[in-house]
C-alpha positions in Angstrom: -0.1 0.0 -0.1 3.1 2.3 0.7 3.9 4.5 -1.9 7.5 4.1 -2.9 8.0 5.2 -6.0 10.6 8.3 -6.6 11.3 8.2 -2.3 14.9 9.7 -2.1 17.6 8.6 0.4 18.8 11.1 2.8 22.1 11.5 4.2 21.4 11.7 8.1 24.1 13.2 10.6 23.9 13.5 14.2 25.4 15.4 17.1 28.7 15.0 18.0 29.2 12.5 20.9 29.6 15.9 23.3 26.5 17.6 22.0 24.0 14.4 22.4 23.3 14.5 26.5 19.8 16.3 25.2 16.3 15.5 26.9 14.5 13.1 24.4 12.0 16.1 23.5 15.0 18.7 22.3 16.7 15.8 20.2 17.9 16.9 16.3 19.6 15.8 13.3 21.0 17.0 10.4 20.3 16.1 6.8 22.9 16.8 4.2 21.8 17.8 0.7 23.5 19.3 -2.9 21.6 22.5 -1.6 23.2 22.4 2.1 22.5 21.2 5.5 19.3 21.6 7.7 19.2 20.9 11.6 15.7 19.4 12.6 14.6 18.9 15.3 13.1 15.3 16.5 9.6 16.1 17.5 9.3 18.6 14.2 7.3 16.4 12.2 6.1 19.3 9.7 9.6 19.3 8.7 10.1 15.6 8.2 6.7 14.9 6.9 7.5 17.9 4.6 10.6 15.4 3.0 8.9 12.0 1.5 10.5 9.2 3.1 12.9 10.7 5.6 10.1 10.0 8.5 10.6 6.2 7.8 14.1 6.3 7.4 15.3 8.3 10.8 13.0 6.5 13.0 13.0 3.2 11.7 15.8 2.5 9.4 18.4 4.1 11.8 16.9 4.1 14.7 15.3 1.2 14.8 11.2 2.0 16.1 9.4 -0.9 16.8 6.5 0.4 18.3 3.7 0.7 15.2 4.2 -2.8 14.7 3.8 -3.6 18.7 1.3 -1.9 19.1 -1.0 -3.2 16.5 0.2 -7.1 16.9 -0.5 -6.4 20.7 -4.4 -5.1 19.8 -4.7 -7.6 17.2 -3.9 -10.9 19.8 -5.3 -8.5 23.2 -8.8 -8.2 20.2 -8.4 -12.3 19.4 -8.1 -13.7 22.9 -11.1 -11.6 24.1 -13.3 -13.9 21.2 -13.5 -11.2 19.2 -13.2 -10.4 15.4 -10.9 -8.0 14.8 -12.6 -7.3 11.6 -15.3 -6.1 13.7 -13.0 -2.9 14.3 -13.4 0.9 13.5 -10.5 2.2 14.6 -9.9 5.9 15.5 -5.8 6.6 14.7 -4.8 9.6 17.1 -1.9 10.8 16.1 -1.8 9.4 12.8 1.0 10.9 11.1 1.8 9.4 7.7 0.0 6.4 7.9 2.4 4.2 9.3 0.0 2.7 12.1 -3.2 3.0 10.0 -1.3 0.9 7.7 -0.5 -2.0 9.6 -4.1 -2.2 11.4 -5.8 -2.6 7.6 -3.5 -5.2 7.3 -4.5 -6.8 10.6 -8.2 -7.0 9.7 -9.5 -3.6 10.8 -12.5 -2.7 9.4 -12.8 1.2 8.9 -9.5 3.6 9.9 -10.3 7.3 10.6 -6.9 9.4 11.4 -6.6 12.6 13.4 -3.5 15.2 13.3 -3.3 18.7 14.6 -0.8 18.7 11.6 -1.9 19.5 8.2 1.5 18.0 7.2 0.8 14.8 8.2 -2.3 14.7 6.3 -0.4 15.9 3.6 2.0 13.5 3.9 0.0 10.4 4.2 -2.4 11.3 1.2 1.3 11.4 -0.2 2.7 8.3 1.0 -0.1 6.0 1.6 -3.1 7.0 0.1 -6.6 5.1 0.4 -5.6 3.6 4.0 -7.6 5.9 6.1 -11.8 5.9 5.5 -11.6 9.6 6.4 -8.4 12.1 7.8 -8.7 15.3 10.5 -6.8 17.8 10.6 -8.0 18.9 14.2 -7.5 20.2 17.2 -9.0 17.7 19.9 -8.6 20.3 22.8 -11.5 22.5 20.8 -14.9 21.3 21.8 -16.4 23.3 19.3 -15.0 21.9 16.3 -17.7 21.0 14.4 -15.7 18.7 13.5 -16.0 16.3 16.5 -19.6 15.1 15.5 -18.3 13.7 12.3 -16.0 12.0 14.6 -18.7 10.8 16.5 -20.9 9.6 13.7 -17.6 6.6 12.7 -18.9 4.9 15.7 -15.5 3.9 16.9 -15.0 1.2 19.0 -11.3 1.0 19.6 -8.7 3.8 19.4 -4.9 3.8 18.6 -2.1 6.6 19.9 1.4 5.7 19.0 4.2 7.5 19.8 2.1 10.5 20.0 1.7 11.4 24.1 4.0 12.5 26.8 5.9 15.3 24.6 3.5 17.7 24.4 2.6 16.1 21.3 -1.1 15.2 22.4 -2.0 16.9 25.7 -3.9 15.0 28.6 -7.4 16.6 27.8 -7.0 15.9 24.0 -6.2 12.3 25.0 -9.8 12.2 27.0 -11.4 13.7 24.5 -10.0 10.8 21.9 -11.2 8.2 24.6 -14.9 9.5 24.4 -15.2 8.7 21.2 -15.2 5.2 21.8 -17.9 3.5 22.7 -18.1 1.9 26.5 -16.7 -1.6 25.9 -14.1 -0.4 22.8 -10.7 -0.8 23.0 -7.8 1.6 23.8 -4.4 0.8 23.0 -1.4 3.5 23.7 2.1 3.6 24.3 4.3 6.4 26.3 7.9 6.3 27.4 8.6 4.3 30.6 9.7 7.7 32.6 6.9 9.3 32.1 4.9 7.1 34.1 7.2 7.2 37.1 7.1 10.0 40.0 9.3 12.6 38.4 6.6 12.8 35.6 5.3 16.7 35.1 3.3 16.2 32.4 -0.1 14.8 33.9 0.0 11.6 32.0 1.2 9.1 35.2 -1.5 10.3 37.4 -3.9 10.0 34.3 -3.0 6.8 33.8 -3.2 5.8 37.4 -6.5 7.4 37.5 -7.9 5.2 34.6 -6.9 1.7 35.5 -7.8 2.9 39.4 -11.0 4.7 39.0 -12.7 2.0 37.0 -12.4 4.1 33.1 -9.9 1.5 31.7 -10.5 -2.4 32.1 -6.9 -3.2 31.9 -5.6 -6.5 29.3 -2.3 -6.0 29.0 0.4 -3.9 30.0 4.2 -4.2 28.6 7.5 -2.2 29.1 9.5 -2.7 25.7 12.0 -1.2 23.6 10.5 1.7 21.7 13.8 2.7 19.3 17.1 3.5 19.9 18.3 7.2 20.7 21.0 9.0 18.8 23.5 7.7 21.6 22.8 4.1 20.5 20.7 3.6 24.1 17.5 2.1 24.2 14.6 4.2 24.7 11.6 2.1 26.8 8.3 2.7 26.8 4.9 0.9 27.8 2.7 -0.5 25.9 -0.8 -0.2 27.0 -4.3 -2.2 25.6 -7.5 -2.1 27.8 -11.1 -2.0 27.4 -12.6 0.9 27.8 -15.3 0.8 31.2 -17.0 4.5 30.8 -16.4 8.0 29.8 -13.3 10.0 31.2 -15.0 12.7 33.3 -13.8 16.0 34.1 -12.6 13.9 37.6 -10.4 12.2 35.7 -8.2 15.4 34.7 -9.0 17.2 38.5 -5.8 18.6 39.5 -3.6 17.6 36.4 
């Protein structure tokens, strides 16, 4: 399904060893072309998506990211183990990017996959690189509860949601995550991942407390929790994430976010 026609290869250069000790969210790399050098932050997704094939070459070829494969495989296995068919899943893919997760969801039998991302550049990249993957792709800010696109999303009657490598660094705030979860029917499936240190006591993003509340206050029935190697850092160190798959019990209300 992936459109690989005329995808360029990039020369990617990482910072010198004495410049690499920065937070994951501030990491950067340099692309070298005939036109010169361009420094790009790892989380400057618009700049990355604007260059065909760069996202895959950077994160999957060079840094060995496995999260799309990991999360979609776990969702498939958990749903199947519960005696349900993945062919009945209508999935909201949050932080859909250029469609890598959506493509894998379809390969694993999902009935419908709808993407949502805050970046127009992501939607354009998905249409360019993986046309026909998504039944629809919405560019919107999920925290804006007055956006008429929310009513359109509700009309899809989602019974599953994925959110892969998109929370914990300011990409998707806790309220956007809550609204996305609430677009999924009760008893539907929620699958996401998050950096392991965002679940410890030092977390300031709010996700540590949110996820504890999801599990302990009967918003989410946990079916699978696994720590795994998400990808390598630019120094070659493993970066570990948690994969979380559970069944939504009820909508996430205001109390779920109180104090976050």
